[in-house]
C-alpha positions as CSV (number, residue, x, y, z in Angstrom):
1,M,11.3,2.7,-10.3
2,T,8.2,3.1,-12.4
3,A,4.8,2.0,-11.1
4,P,2.7,-0.4,-13.1
5,D,0.0,1.3,-15.3
6,N,-2.8,-0.6,-13.5
7,C,-2.4,1.0,-10.1
8,R,-4.3,3.8,-8.4
9,Y,-2.9,5.9,-5.6
10,T,-3.8,7.7,-2.4
11,P,-2.5,11.0,-1.0
12,D,-0.9,8.9,1.7
13,H,1.5,7.4,-0.9
14,E,-0.1,4.0,-1.1
15,W,-0.7,2.2,-4.4
16,V,-3.7,0.0,-5.0
17,R,-4.1,-2.6,-7.8
18,L,-7.5,-4.2,-8.6
19,D,-8.0,-7.8,-9.6
20,G,-11.7,-8.7,-9.7
21,D,-12.9,-7.8,-6.2
22,I,-9.5,-8.0,-4.6
23,V,-7.1,-5.1,-4.2
24,T,-3.5,-5.4,-3.4
25,I,-1.9,-2.5,-1.5
26,G,1.6,-1.3,-0.8
27,I,3.5,1.9,-0.4
28,T,4.8,3.7,-3.5
29,D,8.3,4.0,-4.7
30,H,8.3,7.6,-3.6
31,A,7.2,6.7,-0.1
32,Q,9.8,4.0,0.3
33,D,12.5,6.4,-1.0
34,E,11.5,9.0,1.5
35,L,11.4,6.5,4.4
36,S,14.8,5.1,3.4
37,D,15.8,1.6,4.7
38,V,12.7,-0.2,5.9
39,V,13.5,-2.3,8.9
40,F,10.0,-3.4,10.2
41,V,6.5,-3.7,8.8
42,E,3.5,-4.1,11.2
43,L,1.0,-6.0,9.1
44,P,-2.8,-5.4,9.3
45,D,-5.0,-7.8,11.1
46,L,-7.4,-9.9,9.0
47,G,-11.0,-8.7,9.0
48,D,-13.2,-5.7,8.2
49,V,-11.7,-2.2,8.0
50,D,-13.1,1.2,7.3
51,K,-11.7,3.5,4.7
52,A,-8.9,5.7,6.0
53,S,-8.5,3.7,9.2
54,P,-4.9,3.0,10.3
55,V,-4.1,-0.7,9.8
56,G,-0.3,-1.0,10.1
57,V,3.0,0.7,10.3
58,V,6.2,0.8,8.2
59,E,9.3,1.6,10.2
60,S,12.6,2.7,8.7
61,V,15.9,3.9,10.0
62,K,14.6,7.4,9.6
63,A,10.9,7.3,10.6
64,A,7.7,5.3,11.2
65,S,4.7,5.8,9.0
66,D,1.2,4.6,9.4
67,I,-0.5,2.5,6.7
68,Y,-4.1,3.4,6.1
69,A,-6.8,1.4,4.5
70,P,-7.4,3.2,1.2
71,L,-10.8,1.5,0.8
72,A,-13.5,0.0,3.0
73,G,-13.5,-3.8,2.9
74,E,-12.1,-6.9,4.4
75,V,-8.3,-7.6,4.8
76,V,-8.0,-11.1,3.5
77,E,-4.3,-11.6,3.2
78,V,-1.0,-10.1,4.4
79,N,2.5,-10.4,3.0
80,L,4.2,-12.6,5.6
81,D,7.4,-12.5,3.6
82,L,7.8,-8.9,4.9
83,V,8.2,-10.2,8.5
84,A,11.5,-11.9,7.5
85,D,12.6,-9.4,4.9
86,P,11.0,-5.9,5.3
87,S,13.5,-4.5,2.9
88,M,11.4,-5.9,0.0
89,V,9.3,-2.8,0.5
90,N,12.4,-0.8,-0.7
91,S,13.7,-3.2,-3.3
92,D,10.4,-4.2,-5.0
93,P,7.6,-2.0,-3.7
94,Y,5.1,-2.9,-6.5
95,D,5.5,-6.6,-6.6
96,G,7.3,-8.6,-3.8
97,G,6.9,-5.6,-1.3
98,W,3.1,-5.5,-1.3
99,I,1.7,-5.2,2.2
100,F,-1.9,-6.6,2.2
101,K,-4.9,-7.6,0.1
102,M,-8.5,-6.6,0.7
103,K,-11.8,-7.8,-0.7
104,I,-14.0,-4.8,-1.6
105,D,-17.7,-4.8,-2.4
106,D,-17.7,-1.5,-4.3
107,T,-15.2,-1.1,-7.1
108,S,-16.2,2.6,-7.6
109,Q,-14.1,3.2,-4.4
110,Y,-11.1,2.1,-6.5
111,E,-12.0,4.2,-9.5
112,A,-12.2,7.3,-7.2
113,L,-8.5,7.0,-6.3
114,M,-5.8,9.0,-8.1
115,D,-4.4,7.7,-11.4
116,A,-0.7,7.8,-12.1
117,S,-0.6,11.2,-13.6
118,S,-2.5,12.7,-10.7
119,Y,-0.2,11.0,-8.2
120,T,2.9,12.2,-10.0
121,G,1.6,15.7,-9.8
122,I,1.5,15.6,-5.9
123,V,5.0,14.2,-5.5
124,R,6.9,16.6,-7.7
């Protein structure tokens, strides 16, 4: 599955898509493939978070992996559909499988994340 062109990436295998001052965050196709069948997603709490702080967990039949805030800001929305169907992280990681949305004050944080070619270089 190919990631959209308008995403940035973290070394922790999260993708981040910017729309105005809101970023949508999920785990990459590579991450979901490594985890295998996702069976549970612990969603972040709404409110302020610091960059790199753990905000949730993705659990699969193979392992559990922390989700980190890739940027500082305020968690403003979580994907409640994942409570009923966590497998959307596997089947549609870049659209229906998004995990949370944040409001950020400084878009330069987003620009500092890896672009697609840089991310591809770390997962080969």
